[in-house]
VMD Tcl script that draws the C-alpha trace (Angstrom):
set ca {
  {-91.62 -3.48 -131.20}
  {-89.19 -1.38 -133.25}
  {-86.44 -1.81 -130.62}
  {-86.78 -5.60 -130.92}
  {-85.90 -5.35 -134.61}
  {-82.52 -3.86 -133.73}
  {-81.97 -6.71 -131.30}
  {-82.56 -9.13 -134.16}
  {-78.98 -9.83 -135.28}
  {-80.00 -11.15 -138.68}
  {-82.04 -8.03 -139.43}
  {-79.18 -5.84 -138.20}
  {-76.78 -7.62 -140.57}
  {-79.18 -7.23 -143.47}
  {-79.62 -3.55 -142.63}
  {-75.84 -3.02 -142.50}
  {-75.48 -4.82 -145.82}
  {-78.05 -2.55 -147.44}
  {-76.58 0.54 -145.77}
  {-73.13 -0.02 -147.26}
  {-74.46 -1.12 -150.65}
  {-76.74 1.92 -150.89}
  {-73.85 4.28 -150.14}
  {-71.78 2.55 -152.81}
  {-74.64 2.76 -155.31}
  {-74.82 6.52 -154.83}
  {-71.08 6.73 -155.57}
  {-71.59 4.69 -158.73}
  {-74.56 6.74 -159.97}
  {-72.77 10.04 -159.40}
  {-69.56 8.88 -161.06}
  {-71.30 7.27 -164.03}
  {-73.50 10.26 -164.83}
  {-70.64 12.74 -164.49}
  {-68.17 10.63 -166.47}
  {-70.60 10.03 -169.35}
  {-71.70 13.65 -169.36}
  {-68.08 14.71 -169.87}
  {-67.54 11.98 -172.46}
  {-70.70 12.38 -174.55}
  {-71.88 15.95 -173.83}
  {-75.35 14.56 -174.56}
  {-78.43 14.62 -172.35}
  {-80.11 12.17 -174.73}
  {-77.36 9.63 -174.10}
  {-77.79 9.94 -170.35}
  {-81.55 9.40 -170.70}
  {-80.84 6.02 -172.32}
  {-79.04 4.69 -169.23}
  {-82.26 3.56 -167.53}
  {-83.48 1.52 -170.50}
  {-81.07 -1.49 -170.20}
  {-82.00 -1.96 -166.54}
  {-85.71 -1.88 -167.40}
  {-85.22 -4.43 -170.15}
  {-83.21 -6.65 -167.81}
  {-86.01 -6.44 -165.24}
  {-88.65 -7.43 -167.78}
  {-86.55 -10.43 -168.84}
  {-85.21 -11.65 -165.51}
  {-87.47 -10.60 -162.61}
  {-89.55 -13.76 -162.94}
  {-86.36 -15.83 -163.06}
  {-85.19 -14.13 -159.86}
  {-88.57 -14.71 -158.22}
  {-88.54 -18.42 -159.01}
  {-84.96 -18.79 -157.78}
  {-85.78 -16.94 -154.53}
  {-88.61 -19.37 -153.78}
  {-86.65 -22.50 -154.72}
  {-83.18 -21.87 -153.32}
  {-81.47 -20.12 -150.42}
  {-82.19 -16.37 -150.69}
  {-79.04 -15.67 -148.68}
  {-76.81 -17.44 -151.19}
  {-78.63 -15.76 -154.08}
  {-77.97 -12.34 -152.54}
  {-74.32 -13.19 -152.01}
  {-73.97 -14.41 -155.59}
  {-75.70 -11.33 -156.99}
  {-73.46 -9.00 -154.98}
  {-70.29 -10.79 -156.07}
  {-71.42 -10.56 -159.69}
  {-72.11 -6.83 -159.25}
  {-68.59 -6.40 -157.83}
  {-67.16 -7.74 -161.09}
  {-69.33 -5.46 -163.23}
  {-68.59 -2.33 -161.20}
  {-64.84 -3.02 -161.24}
  {-65.07 -3.38 -165.02}
  {-66.77 0.02 -165.29}
  {-64.13 1.52 -162.99}
  {-61.32 0.17 -165.17}
  {-62.98 1.63 -168.28}
  {-63.25 5.01 -166.58}
  {-59.64 4.85 -165.35}
  {-58.38 4.19 -168.89}
  {-60.65 6.82 -170.42}
  {-62.75 4.39 -172.47}
  {-65.77 6.27 -173.83}
  {-67.59 3.63 -175.90}
  {-71.17 4.20 -174.75}
  {-72.27 0.66 -175.70}
  {-69.98 -0.80 -173.02}
  {-71.67 1.25 -170.32}
  {-75.13 0.27 -171.57}
  {-74.07 -3.38 -171.39}
  {-72.86 -2.84 -167.82}
  {-76.22 -1.30 -166.90}
  {-77.99 -4.31 -168.38}
  {-75.86 -6.72 -166.32}
  {-76.46 -4.74 -163.14}
  {-80.18 -4.92 -163.90}
  {-79.96 -8.70 -164.29}
  {-78.24 -9.20 -160.94}
  {-80.60 -6.75 -159.21}
  {-83.48 -8.83 -160.59}
  {-82.04 -11.75 -158.63}
  {-81.11 -9.80 -155.50}
  {-84.36 -7.97 -154.83}
  {-86.76 -10.96 -154.81}
  {-84.23 -12.86 -152.68}
  {-84.08 -10.02 -150.15}
  {-87.87 -9.86 -149.99}
  {-88.05 -13.59 -149.26}
  {-85.14 -13.43 -146.78}
  {-86.97 -10.83 -144.69}
  {-89.88 -13.22 -144.19}
  {-87.41 -15.75 -142.79}
  {-85.78 -13.48 -140.22}
  {-88.60 -11.10 -139.21}
  {-91.91 -11.97 -137.47}
  {-94.90 -11.28 -139.72}
  {-96.22 -8.55 -137.45}
  {-92.91 -6.64 -137.75}
  {-92.46 -6.86 -141.52}
  {-94.05 -3.48 -142.22}
  {-91.70 -1.74 -139.79}
  {-88.70 -3.62 -141.13}
  {-89.55 -2.55 -144.69}
  {-90.06 0.99 -143.41}
  {-86.65 1.07 -141.74}
  {-84.90 -0.22 -144.87}
  {-86.76 2.31 -147.00}
  {-85.95 5.16 -144.60}
  {-82.27 4.22 -144.70}
  {-82.25 4.21 -148.50}
  {-83.96 7.59 -148.78}
  {-81.76 9.18 -146.11}
  {-78.64 8.08 -147.95}
  {-80.05 9.35 -151.24}
  {-80.48 12.81 -149.69}
  {-77.24 13.04 -147.70}
  {-74.73 11.05 -149.74}
  {-74.42 13.31 -152.84}
  {-72.91 16.16 -150.79}
  {-70.17 13.94 -149.36}
  {-69.62 12.19 -152.67}
  {-69.19 15.55 -154.40}
  {-66.42 16.48 -151.99}
  {-64.76 13.08 -152.42}
  {-64.95 13.35 -156.22}
  {-63.08 16.66 -156.10}
  {-60.21 15.07 -154.19}
  {-59.72 11.73 -155.98}
  {-59.92 10.46 -159.58}
  {-63.53 9.87 -160.62}
  {-62.84 6.20 -161.31}
  {-62.15 5.76 -157.57}
  {-65.87 6.05 -156.87}
  {-66.57 2.92 -158.93}
  {-64.09 0.95 -156.82}
  {-65.72 2.35 -153.67}
  {-68.97 0.83 -154.92}
  {-67.24 -2.50 -155.51}
  {-65.89 -2.40 -151.95}
  {-69.37 -1.64 -150.60}
  {-70.72 -4.76 -152.31}
  {-67.95 -6.85 -150.75}
  {-68.92 -5.52 -147.31}
  {-72.53 -6.36 -148.14}
  {-71.49 -9.91 -149.02}
  {-69.81 -10.27 -145.61}
  {-72.93 -9.17 -143.70}
  {-75.40 -11.13 -145.84}
  {-73.39 -14.33 -145.57}
  {-73.43 -13.98 -141.77}
  {-77.25 -13.89 -141.63}
  {-78.77 -16.77 -139.72}
  {-82.34 -17.83 -140.38}
  {-84.73 -18.29 -137.50}
  {-86.01 -21.77 -136.54}
  {-89.28 -21.10 -138.37}
  {-87.44 -20.64 -141.68}
  {-88.62 -22.76 -144.55}
  {-86.65 -25.81 -145.57}
  {-85.03 -25.32 -148.96}
  {-84.11 -28.21 -151.21}
  {-80.67 -27.20 -152.44}
  {-80.34 -30.38 -154.53}
  {-83.38 -29.82 -156.76}
  {-82.70 -28.87 -160.36}
  {-84.72 -26.18 -162.06}
  {-85.82 -27.37 -165.49}
  {-87.70 -25.30 -168.04}
  {-90.87 -27.26 -167.30}
  {-90.49 -26.70 -163.55}
  {-89.84 -23.02 -164.18}
  {-93.08 -22.73 -166.14}
  {-94.95 -24.59 -163.42}
  {-93.55 -22.26 -160.78}
  {-94.64 -19.19 -162.74}
  {-98.07 -20.72 -163.22}
  {-98.29 -21.30 -159.47}
  {-97.50 -17.66 -158.73}
  {-100.05 -16.41 -161.28}
  {-102.66 -18.81 -159.92}
  {-102.14 -17.47 -156.42}
  {-102.87 -13.95 -157.64}
  {-106.00 -15.16 -159.41}
  {-107.26 -16.80 -156.23}
  {-106.13 -14.00 -153.90}
  {-108.12 -11.01 -155.14}
  {-107.14 -8.64 -152.27}
  {-103.47 -9.19 -153.11}
  {-104.14 -8.71 -156.82}
  {-105.83 -5.38 -156.08}
  {-102.83 -4.28 -154.00}
  {-100.49 -5.01 -156.90}
  {-102.80 -3.35 -159.44}
  {-103.47 -0.13 -157.54}
  {-99.93 -0.09 -156.16}
  {-98.48 0.15 -159.67}
  {-100.99 1.67 -162.09}
  {-100.25 5.18 -160.82}
  {-96.69 4.87 -162.16}
  {-98.25 5.21 -165.61}
  {-98.06 8.96 -165.11}
  {-95.66 9.30 -162.17}
  {-92.43 8.71 -164.08}
  {-93.13 11.26 -166.79}
  {-94.32 13.77 -164.19}
  {-91.14 13.42 -162.15}
  {-88.54 12.99 -164.91}
  {-90.05 15.47 -167.37}
  {-92.40 17.69 -165.36}
  {-89.95 18.63 -162.60}
  {-87.14 19.80 -164.94}
  {-89.53 21.77 -167.18}
  {-91.25 23.34 -164.17}
  {-87.88 24.35 -162.71}
  {-86.95 25.97 -166.02}
  {-90.21 27.95 -166.07}
  {-90.00 29.11 -162.45}
  {-88.75 32.63 -163.05}
  {-86.19 31.28 -165.52}
  {-84.78 29.06 -162.79}
  {-81.47 27.27 -163.23}
  {-80.24 23.88 -162.05}
  {-80.45 24.99 -158.43}
  {-84.24 25.36 -158.77}
  {-84.53 21.77 -159.96}
  {-82.28 20.67 -157.11}
  {-84.60 22.46 -154.67}
  {-87.69 20.78 -156.11}
  {-86.09 17.33 -155.98}
  {-84.74 18.09 -152.51}
  {-88.20 18.92 -151.16}
  {-89.55 15.76 -152.80}
  {-86.77 13.77 -151.13}
  {-87.53 15.30 -147.73}
  {-91.18 14.33 -148.21}
  {-90.04 10.79 -149.05}
  {-88.05 10.64 -145.85}
  {-90.95 11.87 -143.73}
  {-93.23 9.29 -145.31}
  {-90.72 6.51 -144.66}
  {-90.25 7.56 -141.03}
  {-94.01 7.46 -140.54}
  {-94.33 4.02 -142.19}
  {-91.50 2.61 -140.07}
  {-93.64 3.27 -136.99}
  {-97.17 2.81 -138.33}
  {-99.35 -0.21 -137.70}
  {-101.99 -1.05 -140.29}
  {-103.82 -4.00 -141.80}
  {-105.62 -2.30 -144.70}
  {-102.71 -2.25 -147.11}
  {-104.75 -1.11 -150.11}
  {-106.21 1.81 -148.15}
  {-102.73 3.06 -147.19}
  {-101.58 2.74 -150.81}
  {-104.55 4.80 -151.99}
  {-103.80 7.47 -149.39}
  {-100.29 7.60 -150.83}
  {-101.62 8.20 -154.34}
  {-103.99 10.84 -152.95}
  {-101.02 12.70 -151.47}
  {-99.23 12.46 -154.79}
  {-102.35 13.82 -156.51}
  {-102.56 16.74 -154.09}
  {-98.88 17.50 -154.55}
  {-99.11 17.48 -158.34}
  {-102.17 19.74 -158.30}
  {-100.29 22.20 -156.08}
  {-97.38 22.12 -158.54}
  {-99.67 23.54 -161.23}
  {-99.41 26.89 -159.45}
  {-95.69 26.68 -158.84}
  {-94.59 28.92 -161.71}
  {-96.11 32.04 -160.17}
  {-95.79 31.05 -156.48}
  {-92.59 29.14 -155.85}
  {-93.40 28.20 -152.27}
  {-96.48 26.34 -153.54}
  {-94.24 24.32 -155.88}
  {-91.91 23.33 -153.03}
  {-94.87 22.48 -150.79}
  {-96.42 20.40 -153.57}
  {-93.16 18.54 -154.18}
  {-92.87 17.69 -150.46}
  {-96.51 16.53 -150.26}
  {-96.10 14.32 -153.33}
  {-92.90 12.94 -151.81}
  {-94.69 11.87 -148.63}
  {-97.00 9.71 -150.71}
  {-94.20 7.60 -152.22}
  {-93.39 5.40 -149.18}
  {-97.11 5.03 -148.43}
  {-97.39 3.28 -151.77}
  {-94.22 1.17 -151.97}
  {-93.89 -0.12 -148.40}
  {-97.46 -1.50 -147.97}
  {-97.21 -3.14 -151.40}
  {-94.10 -5.14 -150.46}
  {-95.43 -5.90 -146.98}
  {-98.73 -7.19 -148.39}
  {-96.80 -9.51 -150.71}
  {-94.79 -10.87 -147.77}
  {-97.83 -11.34 -145.53}
  {-100.66 -12.28 -147.91}
  {-98.71 -14.62 -150.19}
  {-98.13 -18.28 -149.40}
  {-94.61 -19.04 -148.25}
  {-93.58 -20.76 -151.48}
  {-94.67 -17.94 -153.78}
  {-93.34 -14.75 -152.14}
  {-90.46 -14.34 -154.59}
  {-92.60 -14.98 -157.66}
  {-95.38 -12.59 -156.63}
  {-92.79 -9.93 -155.79}
  {-91.30 -10.46 -159.25}
  {-94.74 -10.04 -160.84}
  {-95.13 -6.81 -158.87}
  {-91.81 -5.52 -160.23}
  {-92.85 -6.50 -163.75}
  {-95.98 -4.40 -163.36}
  {-93.89 -1.50 -162.06}
  {-91.47 -1.77 -164.99}
  {-94.30 -2.11 -167.52}
  {-96.13 1.00 -166.33}
  {-92.79 2.83 -166.00}
  {-91.93 2.12 -169.64}
  {-95.39 3.24 -170.75}
  {-94.89 6.42 -168.75}
  {-91.56 7.03 -170.52}
  {-93.33 6.63 -173.87}
  {-95.99 9.11 -172.76}
  {-93.18 11.48 -171.82}
  {-91.75 11.28 -175.32}
  {-95.20 11.99 -176.79}
  {-95.93 14.85 -174.37}
  {-92.51 16.49 -174.57}
  {-93.07 19.98 -175.92}
  {-96.73 19.38 -176.80}
  {-98.44 20.65 -173.63}
  {-97.60 23.33 -171.07}
  {-96.03 21.81 -167.97}
  {-98.93 23.07 -165.82}
  {-101.29 20.88 -167.84}
  {-99.03 17.86 -167.32}
  {-99.25 18.27 -163.54}
  {-102.99 18.99 -163.72}
  {-103.74 15.90 -165.81}
  {-101.49 13.76 -163.61}
  {-103.06 15.03 -160.39}
  {-106.60 14.46 -161.68}
  {-105.68 10.98 -162.93}
  {-104.34 9.99 -159.51}
  {-107.36 11.54 -157.77}
  {-109.74 9.47 -159.93}
  {-107.57 6.38 -159.33}
  {-107.85 6.95 -155.58}
  {-111.64 7.38 -155.68}
  {-112.08 4.21 -157.76}
  {-109.74 2.30 -155.44}
  {-111.57 3.46 -152.32}
  {-114.87 2.37 -153.84}
  {-113.45 -1.05 -154.70}
  {-111.93 -1.44 -151.23}
  {-115.15 -0.41 -149.51}
  {-117.12 -2.86 -151.65}
  {-114.72 -5.72 -150.86}
  {-114.79 -4.96 -147.13}
  {-118.60 -4.90 -147.17}
  {-118.70 -8.30 -148.87}
  {-116.22 -9.68 -146.34}
  {-118.32 -8.48 -143.41}
  {-121.46 -9.94 -144.99}
  {-119.77 -13.31 -145.39}
  {-118.65 -13.22 -141.75}
  {-122.19 -12.31 -140.67}
  {-123.63 -15.18 -142.66}
}
mol new
graphics top color blue
foreach p $ca { graphics top sphere $p radius 0.5 }
foreach p [lrange $ca 0 end-1] q [lrange $ca 1 end] { graphics top cylinder $p $q radius 0.2 }
display resetview
């Protein structure tokens, strides 16, 4: 089955588009963080970079979801990539001329968040048009594995490149990667079973509201899908603060570790991510919620192991890897369930609602991080987080078992 995906020319083109864009994104992230660090000398300033993208997601994900269901997802992806080319070139020009006004870079992050809010729902819908339903999980797994592999391997190469060329060059590399992505995406051909899209329809405010209402109504009527979205995202209430705050503080406490200790922790987490993605790219499953809960259970186990990482470093690295394995077991089944369990006309909107939930819980987690910072020992942060995820898993398993029992009773009747 997996080999047939590589014979699918449209999937191969989409994979190549994402491969090049992901490499370019790593160049952009490295260059932006390093440039602003040199310009501002402020860790607080760097921590603000994620906020504009989150705000853009909250404002525009539903817009992107509606557009993905109403218009050609291929053209939406092409348009979003072209727009991102313009933004990235603008950032590169600012870096080349030594412009250090932080507000400009925040504005660029906001714009990139807007265009990503259009691109991601469109890509989710496009996959349903070029991949058979039974292969969607593996397709999502392959794309996720590619992304995580690049995130692990690319920084080493980018670091070498950055030492040989002006830092602003990396921004233009990212722009070039988006242009390559445009070429591959535009060449995608939909299969004969693809939906018919009315390119002449105009999207009014009233129609937009009706479309959103349709997506929300589908979730109300489709309780299994609603549970997937709920349990697939509620764990991020504590995950973000545990990763972004807990990992650095733990690394600092591990025998007075330096930046290399943090790099090791994040590296083991990344390796766990990759192993989880490789497994999901080959796994066959129908109980999406169960797989998601197993992912949170692995995260819980990893965080609980991290509580002992200060005295025993190998336990910390093992815990980071175990928690990392759980990540793909949560994200991939969530997206696949949306693609499979949602009606054809609502995939983009339901995916957008899922991303809104993710962003909402992520922002709450960031607020919790600000409240926690310096108030509790880092071991307690990991302990509380691990116990929270363990309880979440137990509750989810009970709910899933109850729903399956009711389904079997209805079939028996």
